[in-house]
N, C-alpha and C positions, 0 to 999 in steps of 0.2 A: 443501435447504440447499446442496448441491453445485452445483445448477443456477444458483443465485443467485451463488455464488462465481465461477463461470465467467463469468456475464453481466457482473458488475461489473468483473472483471479485463479482459475483452475490450474493454469500452467505454473503459476508461481506457488500454488499450494503444493504441487509435486516437487518443485525445487526445494521448498522449505522442508518437506518431509525427508528428502534425500540428505540434506545438510544435517538435520537433527540426528539421522541414523549414523552419520559418520563421526559425530562428535560425542564424547562421553556426556552423560547426564550431569547437570549442575543444578545447584539450588536456585540459581537465577536464570532467567531467559537469556539466550545468547544475543549479542548485539546484532541488530539488523544490518544487512548489507546496504550499500548506497542504491543498488538496483531495487531492492525491496522497498526502500523509502520512496524512491521515484515512482514505483508502481502504485503505491498507496496514494501518493499525491495525485497522479493522473486519474486513478479510479474515483477519488473524491471529487475532482474537478468535473468529471463526466457525470457523476451522480447529481452534483449540484446543478449542472446545465440541464439535465433531464427533468429534475424537479421543477426548476424555474420555468421551463418550456411548458410542462403540463399544467402548471398553475396559471400561466398566461393564456394558454389555449382554452382552458375551462371558462375563463372570463370572456374571451373573444367569441366563443360559441353561443353566448347569451345574447349577442347583438343581432339585430335584424339583417344588417349588411352581410354578416357571415353566413347566415342561413340562406339569404337570397343568392349570393355568389355561387354557393355549392348546390343550388337548385336550378339556376338559370344558365350558368356558364361552365362550371366545373363539376366533376364528381369528387366527393371528399376522400373516399378510400375504396378498397376493393370490395367492401361489403355494401357499398351504396347502391340503391335501386336504380339510379340513373346512370350508372357507369357505362354500359354499352351504348345507351342512347347518346350520351355526350361524345363518346369515341367515334360514333358513326355519323355525327353531325358534320356535314360538309359545307355548311353555310358560314359565311363570314359574319362576325358579330354585327348586330344592329347598333344604331346610335345609342339606344337605351342600354344595351348590354355594355357598350364601350364606357358609357358614363358610370354604369354600375361597377365596372372593373376599376375605374379611376377612384370612385368613392370608397371602394373596399380595400384598396391598396394599403392604407394605414393599418387596417385591421389584420390583413394578411401578413404584414411584415413587422408588426410591433413586437412580436415574441422573439425576433432574431437577436436582439441585443443581449438577452440573458444567456442564450446559447453560445454566442460568439465570446462573451466574457468567460463563460465556463470552459470553453475549449481553448482559450488563449493559454499559451505556454505548453500546449500538447501538440503532437503531430496531426491530430484530427482537425485542427483549425483550418488547414488548407483544404481538406475535403469539404468542410462545411461552407467555406466561402465560395468555393467552386460551385457547390450545389445552389446556393442562393443566387449567384451570378447567372446560372442557367435559367432560373425562374424569372429573374428580372428581364433577361433577354426575351423570354416568351411573352411576358406582360407587354413589353414595348411593341413587339411584332403584332400582338393581338389588338392593341389599341390603335395601331397604324393600319389595321385591316390587311396585314401582310400574311395572315394565316387564318384558317377556318377554326371554328370551335373544336372540331374533332382533332385538328392538327395541334392545337394548343394543349388539349388534354393528353395527346400522345407524347408531346414534349415533356409534360409533367411525369408521365410514366417512365420515359427514358431517363430523365434526371434522377428520379428515385432509384431506378435500377443501377445507374452508374454510381450513385452515392453508396449503395450497398456494397458494390464490388470494391470501390476504392477504400471504403471504411474497413472491410475485411482484410484487404491487402495491407493497409496501414497498421491494423491491429496485429497481424502476423509479423510484420517487420519489427514492430515495437517489442513484441514478445521475444523475438529472436535476439534483439539487441540487449534487452534487459537480462535475458537468461545468460548471455555471454558475459555481461558485466558481473552478474552474480557469481558465476562459476570462477571467473578470473579473481574476484576479490576473495572468495572462499579458498582458492588455491594459494593466494598470497598469504592468507592468515595461517593456513596449515604449514607453509614453508617457514613463516616467522616463528610459529610455535615450535617447529622441529629445531630451528636454529637456537632457540632459547632453552631447549630441554637440557643440554649439558650444564649450562649455567645454573639452572634451577636445581638440578640434582646435586651440584657442588655446594650450592647454598644450603640445601637440605642436610647434606653430610656435615657441613660446618656447624650448623645449628645443633645436630645430634652430638657432635664432638664437644661443643661448648657446654651442652647440657650434661654430658657425662663428666667432664672436668669439674663442673660446678657441684655435681652430686658427690664426687670424690672429695672435693674440698670441704663440703659440709660434713661428711663422715669423719674426715681428719680433724676438723674443729671440735666435733663432739668427743672424739677420743682424747684430744689434748685438754679439753676443759672438764672432763669428768672428775669427780672428787676421788682422792686417794683413800682407800679403805684399808685400815690396819687390822691385823689379826687380833682376836680377843686375847687378853692377858689375865693371869691369875696371880695374886699377891698373897703369900703366906707369911705370918708373923709368929714369933715365939719369944717368950720372956725368960730371962735368966737373971734372977735377982732383980736388981734395979735396971737392967738393960733389956731392950726390945730389939730383936733382930728380925728383919723382913726380907723376904726373897720374892722377886717378881719373875714369873715364867710366862 
């Protein structure tokens, strides 16, 4: 699961970088595409499922039934000391082992609900359900004594391997689909922006013309309303008897 999370995240990181290089830098982040939103939703769901599963498993591992089932019937993982012993066991389960499997079933399956809920709404749900169905079929055959301990463990190995293959295939298909969606939406945005460019340029020219007319009108108003300044005058007066004569120049 984690490999797929990293794979999807890396692929869209490249898509995001390419998009940012093609667009001029803006003060605010560009709007995410629907593919990017969907990718983030799926990654969040997978992370939640993985977290829930690990938390549930940690609790299950504390029980005696969990410890016994992986000591007496199954091996837990590839690092388990009893791996090859269990795979080579050609004996059918004893009555005690059958009862142990029946008693441990609730512990072995209780963590499924969190995973299924987390994968719901993603293409990985089908892979997960198929994986759990393979395990259930193995449990039934083992309880019915239709297979040996070694065969049961071999079925678990095959189910895990098949899940890995189908998980990777689903992840690749999802990545291709979301990448195509992203590129299609980005192309549509570029075409829309190109179609709007003449209109935006005309709007800009109209605004510049209006600003220029407003500026000219303001200048004209200033010229019309300025005070009229008269040239300075000089008045000279002279007396002749009882008369005064004045001349203004």
